[in-house]
C-alpha positions in Angstrom: 133.7 -12.0 67.6 132.1 -8.7 66.4 134.5 -5.8 65.6 133.7 -2.4 67.0 134.6 0.7 65.1 137.9 2.3 65.8 136.3 5.5 67.0 134.1 3.6 69.5 137.2 1.9 70.8 138.9 5.3 71.4 135.9 6.5 73.3 135.9 3.4 75.5 139.6 3.8 76.2 139.0 7.4 77.2 136.0 6.8 79.4 137.6 3.9 81.3 135.3 1.3 80.0 138.1 -0.4 78.2 141.5 -0.3 80.0 144.7 -1.1 78.1 147.1 -3.4 80.1 150.8 -4.3 79.5 151.5 -7.7 78.2 154.9 -9.3 77.8 155.2 -8.7 74.1 154.8 -4.9 74.8 151.4 -4.8 72.8 148.3 -3.2 74.4 145.2 -5.7 74.7 141.7 -4.5 75.1 139.9 -5.2 78.5 136.2 -5.0 78.6 134.2 -3.7 81.6 131.0 -5.6 82.1 128.1 -5.5 84.7 126.9 -9.1 85.7 125.1 -10.8 88.6 128.4 -10.5 90.7 128.9 -6.9 89.8 131.5 -5.4 87.6 133.9 -7.7 85.9 136.7 -7.2 83.7 137.4 -9.6 80.7 139.4 -9.7 77.4 136.2 -10.5 75.4 133.3 -8.3 74.5 130.5 -8.2 77.2 127.3 -10.2 76.6 124.5 -8.2 75.2 123.0 -5.9 77.8 125.8 -6.1 80.2 128.3 -3.8 78.7 128.4 -0.3 80.3 127.3 2.5 78.1 129.9 5.0 77.0 129.5 8.3 78.9 128.5 11.3 77.1 131.2 14.0 76.9 129.8 17.2 75.8 132.0 19.4 73.4 134.1 22.1 75.0 132.6 25.5 74.7 134.0 28.0 72.4 136.8 30.2 73.9 135.8 33.7 74.9 138.5 36.0 76.0 138.0 37.8 79.1 137.1 41.5 78.9 139.9 43.9 79.0 139.6 46.4 81.8 140.0 50.0 80.5 143.3 51.7 81.5 142.6 54.7 83.7 145.4 56.8 82.3 144.6 56.0 78.6 143.7 59.6 77.7 147.1 60.7 79.2 148.9 58.0 77.2 147.2 59.0 74.1 148.0 62.6 74.8 151.8 61.6 75.2 151.8 59.7 71.9 150.6 62.8 70.1 153.4 64.9 71.6 156.3 65.2 69.3 159.5 63.4 70.4 162.1 66.2 70.9 165.7 65.2 70.4 168.2 66.0 73.2 169.9 69.4 72.7 173.5 69.4 71.4 176.3 69.9 73.9 176.7 73.5 75.0 179.2 75.6 73.0 182.6 75.7 74.4 183.7 79.0 75.6 187.0 80.0 77.3 187.8 82.7 79.9 191.2 84.1 79.4 193.3 86.4 81.4 195.4 88.9 79.7 199.2 88.3 80.6 199.9 92.2 80.7 196.9 93.9 82.1 195.5 91.0 84.1 192.0 91.6 82.8 189.8 88.7 81.9 187.9 88.1 78.6 185.6 85.4 77.0 186.4 83.9 73.7 185.4 80.9 71.5 188.8 80.5 69.9 191.5 80.8 72.6 195.0 81.5 71.6 198.2 81.8 73.6 198.6 85.3 72.1 202.3 85.0 72.4 203.9 88.4 72.3 207.0 90.3 73.5 206.5 93.3 75.8 209.0 95.4 77.7 210.1 93.8 80.9 209.0 96.7 83.1 205.3 96.1 82.1 205.3 92.7 83.7 207.9 93.2 86.4 207.0 92.6 90.0 205.5 95.4 92.1 208.1 98.0 93.2 209.8 98.1 89.8 208.7 101.2 87.8 209.6 102.6 84.6 212.1 105.4 84.5 212.5 106.4 80.8 213.7 103.9 78.3 216.0 102.2 80.9 213.6 102.2 83.8 214.5 102.4 87.5 214.5 100.1 90.4 212.7 100.8 93.6 214.9 101.0 96.7 212.4 99.1 98.8 213.2 95.8 97.0 215.9 93.5 98.4 219.2 93.5 96.6 218.7 89.9 95.3 215.2 90.9 93.8 216.5 94.0 91.9 217.0 93.2 88.3 219.9 94.7 86.5 219.5 97.9 84.5 220.1 95.8 81.3 217.0 93.8 82.0 214.8 96.9 82.6 215.3 97.8 78.9 214.9 94.3 77.7 211.8 92.5 76.3 210.2 89.4 77.6 207.7 86.9 76.1 204.2 86.6 77.6 201.1 84.7 76.7 197.5 84.7 78.0 196.1 81.9 80.1 192.8 80.4 79.1 190.5 77.8 80.7 187.1 76.3 79.5 184.0 77.7 81.3 181.5 75.3 82.9 177.9 75.6 82.1 177.0 77.5 85.3 179.6 80.1 84.5 178.3 80.3 80.8 174.8 81.0 82.0 176.0 83.9 84.1 178.1 85.2 81.1 175.2 84.8 78.6 172.9 86.8 81.1 175.4 89.6 81.4 176.0 89.7 77.6 172.2 89.8 76.9 171.8 92.8 79.2 174.7 94.6 77.4 173.2 93.8 74.0 169.8 95.0 75.1 171.2 98.4 76.1 173.2 98.7 72.8 170.0 97.9 70.8 167.9 100.4 72.5 170.4 103.1 71.4 171.4 101.6 68.1 170.8 103.0 64.7 168.7 101.1 62.0 171.8 99.8 60.3 173.2 98.0 63.4 169.8 97.1 65.2 169.0 93.9 63.3 172.5 92.3 64.2 172.0 93.2 67.9 168.5 91.8 67.8 169.8 88.6 66.3 172.5 88.4 68.9 170.1 89.0 71.7 167.7 86.3 70.5 170.6 83.8 70.3 171.6 84.5 73.9 168.1 84.2 75.1 167.7 80.9 73.2 171.0 79.5 74.7 169.9 80.4 78.4 166.6 78.7 77.8 168.2 75.5 76.5 171.0 75.1 79.0 170.2 77.2 82.0 167.4 75.7 84.1 
């Protein structure tokens, strides 16, 4: 029995000329596909000369050519965005407080709120109808007797403190615009020694409005 090269045996197995079959000892045995007078036959011995079927020719696979990449329509826009500098988000807006004076009732804006605890004469914060009458003060006759403080209280002092609350951004924008107009008027009539400071404050107010007020 002639021995065929191992490479030829692999090609025959791949082409179907030689089919491996299972045997009881679990080892594969070669089967030869031959062409004879009775047609195709399968046997476990090599075919007689001239009857074995030729190994089909399998051309090599062509080299892989990647498909063309379609141009991106918005590539110029993407490149333009890449060139734009990435701006960090602005810091939180400054915290400002609107306070109400405990004596006059007028409001003011400050960045450092304090209770401003102080003692004032009682008549300065007394309910309507109680008026000052010298050092001791006097009580209006139109108040009920139960609401009339004693004359000793009219000469006394009482503790008061301002009330403050944080301002939302919308209220800050209105305050900055009002303050910018005030500083602009002051700068128009200011002397040379105070004008730079007013110009700096006006520029800061304008920058705050541009950053937080849309």
